[in-house]
KOLVEX-512415 format. One record per residue (C-alpha): y, z, x; residue in one letter. Coordinates in nm, 3 decimals, padded with zeros to 5 digits, always signed. Layout:
{py=Y | pz=Z | px=X | aa=A}
...
END
This chain:
{py=-01.409 | pz=-04.414 | px=-06.015 | aa=X}
{py=-01.601 | pz=-04.632 | px=-06.290 | aa=X}
{py=-01.782 | pz=-04.486 | px=-06.493 | aa=X}
{py=-01.443 | pz=-04.259 | px=-06.526 | aa=X}
{py=-01.282 | pz=-04.497 | px=-06.687 | aa=X}
{py=-01.554 | pz=-04.584 | px=-06.883 | aa=X}
{py=-01.713 | pz=-04.848 | px=-06.671 | aa=X}
{py=-02.084 | pz=-04.878 | px=-06.625 | aa=X}
{py=-02.129 | pz=-04.946 | px=-06.161 | aa=X}
{py=-02.451 | pz=-05.105 | px=-06.255 | aa=X}
{py=-02.292 | pz=-05.385 | px=-06.459 | aa=X}
{py=-01.975 | pz=-05.440 | px=-06.294 | aa=X}
{py=-02.153 | pz=-05.550 | px=-05.969 | aa=X}
{py=-02.116 | pz=-05.289 | px=-05.748 | aa=X}
{py=-02.491 | pz=-05.209 | px=-05.665 | aa=X}
{py=-02.625 | pz=-05.530 | px=-05.631 | aa=X}
{py=-02.283 | pz=-05.552 | px=-05.332 | aa=X}
{py=-02.414 | pz=-05.186 | px=-05.276 | aa=X}
{py=-02.805 | pz=-05.261 | px=-05.200 | aa=X}
{py=-02.680 | pz=-05.624 | px=-05.030 | aa=X}
{py=-02.450 | pz=-05.418 | px=-04.783 | aa=X}
{py=-02.762 | pz=-05.137 | px=-04.759 | aa=X}
{py=-03.004 | pz=-05.466 | px=-04.710 | aa=X}
{py=-02.764 | pz=-05.636 | px=-04.429 | aa=X}
{py=-02.760 | pz=-05.290 | px=-04.238 | aa=X}
{py=-03.104 | pz=-05.310 | px=-04.066 | aa=X}
{py=-03.032 | pz=-05.699 | px=-03.934 | aa=X}
{py=-03.064 | pz=-05.695 | px=-03.555 | aa=X}
{py=-02.692 | pz=-05.690 | px=-03.392 | aa=X}
{py=-02.562 | pz=-05.498 | px=-03.749 | aa=X}
{py=-02.471 | pz=-05.092 | px=-03.684 | aa=X}
{py=-02.665 | pz=-04.832 | px=-03.970 | aa=X}
{py=-02.442 | pz=-04.564 | px=-03.976 | aa=X}
{py=-02.147 | pz=-04.862 | px=-04.012 | aa=X}
{py=-02.249 | pz=-04.953 | px=-04.298 | aa=X}
{py=-02.431 | pz=-04.586 | px=-04.428 | aa=X}
{py=-02.076 | pz=-04.420 | px=-04.287 | aa=X}
{py=-01.887 | pz=-04.656 | px=-04.462 | aa=X}
{py=-02.076 | pz=-04.606 | px=-04.789 | aa=X}
{py=-02.078 | pz=-04.204 | px=-04.796 | aa=X}
{py=-01.733 | pz=-04.240 | px=-04.659 | aa=X}
{py=-01.599 | pz=-04.419 | px=-05.026 | aa=X}
{py=-01.776 | pz=-04.248 | px=-05.214 | aa=X}
{py=-01.605 | pz=-03.959 | px=-05.136 | aa=X}
{py=-01.245 | pz=-04.114 | px=-05.034 | aa=X}
{py=-01.328 | pz=-04.196 | px=-05.463 | aa=X}
{py=-01.428 | pz=-03.832 | px=-05.586 | aa=X}
{py=-01.123 | pz=-03.758 | px=-05.357 | aa=X}
{py=-00.880 | pz=-03.935 | px=-05.573 | aa=X}
{py=-01.062 | pz=-03.965 | px=-05.916 | aa=X}
{py=-01.234 | pz=-03.593 | px=-05.909 | aa=X}
{py=-01.144 | pz=-03.327 | px=-05.764 | aa=X}
{py=-00.840 | pz=-03.340 | px=-05.872 | aa=X}
{py=-00.984 | pz=-03.322 | px=-06.203 | aa=X}
{py=-01.173 | pz=-03.012 | px=-06.067 | aa=X}
{py=-00.927 | pz=-02.756 | px=-05.849 | aa=X}
{py=-00.666 | pz=-02.883 | px=-05.993 | aa=X}
{py=-00.485 | pz=-03.038 | px=-05.694 | aa=X}
{py=-00.155 | pz=-03.260 | px=-05.780 | aa=X}
{py=-00.267 | pz=-03.651 | px=-05.668 | aa=X}
{py=-00.005 | pz=-03.763 | px=-05.432 | aa=X}
{py=-00.302 | pz=-03.483 | px=-05.225 | aa=X}
{py=-00.598 | pz=-03.689 | px=-05.364 | aa=X}
{py=-00.426 | pz=-03.963 | px=-05.208 | aa=X}
{py=-00.278 | pz=-03.802 | px=-04.932 | aa=X}
{py=-00.662 | pz=-03.708 | px=-04.811 | aa=X}
{py=-00.818 | pz=-03.999 | px=-04.917 | aa=X}
{py=-00.614 | pz=-04.178 | px=-04.692 | aa=X}
{py=-00.678 | pz=-03.854 | px=-04.387 | aa=X}
{py=-01.112 | pz=-03.976 | px=-04.437 | aa=X}
{py=-00.988 | pz=-04.305 | px=-04.362 | aa=X}
{py=-00.814 | pz=-04.262 | px=-04.090 | aa=X}
{py=-01.088 | pz=-04.013 | px=-03.981 | aa=X}
{py=-01.334 | pz=-04.374 | px=-03.998 | aa=X}
{py=-01.152 | pz=-04.543 | px=-03.754 | aa=X}
{py=-01.083 | pz=-04.325 | px=-03.523 | aa=X}
{py=-01.488 | pz=-04.275 | px=-03.498 | aa=X}
{py=-01.527 | pz=-04.593 | px=-03.559 | aa=X}
{py=-01.265 | pz=-04.679 | px=-03.259 | aa=X}
{py=-01.482 | pz=-04.356 | px=-03.077 | aa=X}
{py=-01.797 | pz=-04.515 | px=-03.084 | aa=X}
{py=-01.664 | pz=-04.921 | px=-03.013 | aa=X}
{py=-01.568 | pz=-04.732 | px=-02.590 | aa=X}
{py=-01.828 | pz=-04.554 | px=-02.560 | aa=X}
{py=-02.044 | pz=-04.897 | px=-02.568 | aa=X}
{py=-02.224 | pz=-04.686 | px=-02.725 | aa=X}
END
């Protein structure tokens, strides 16, 4: 998204936060899957919102709806995992 707007992601501080969160993911008691899943889900949602409409010519509202669906699936997956005791 930043690159789409002409901003270098590494100069914006985004790289630091991604690295910091990944570093914290490997501490005991922290869910590695949740952090990696959040990174992948966020990247997918950003792609759907900013790049997919240009490539597949979908209406702008549909990209937002698909991004919301990614979020809903992530929340449902987190609830399912938390409920299973995994």
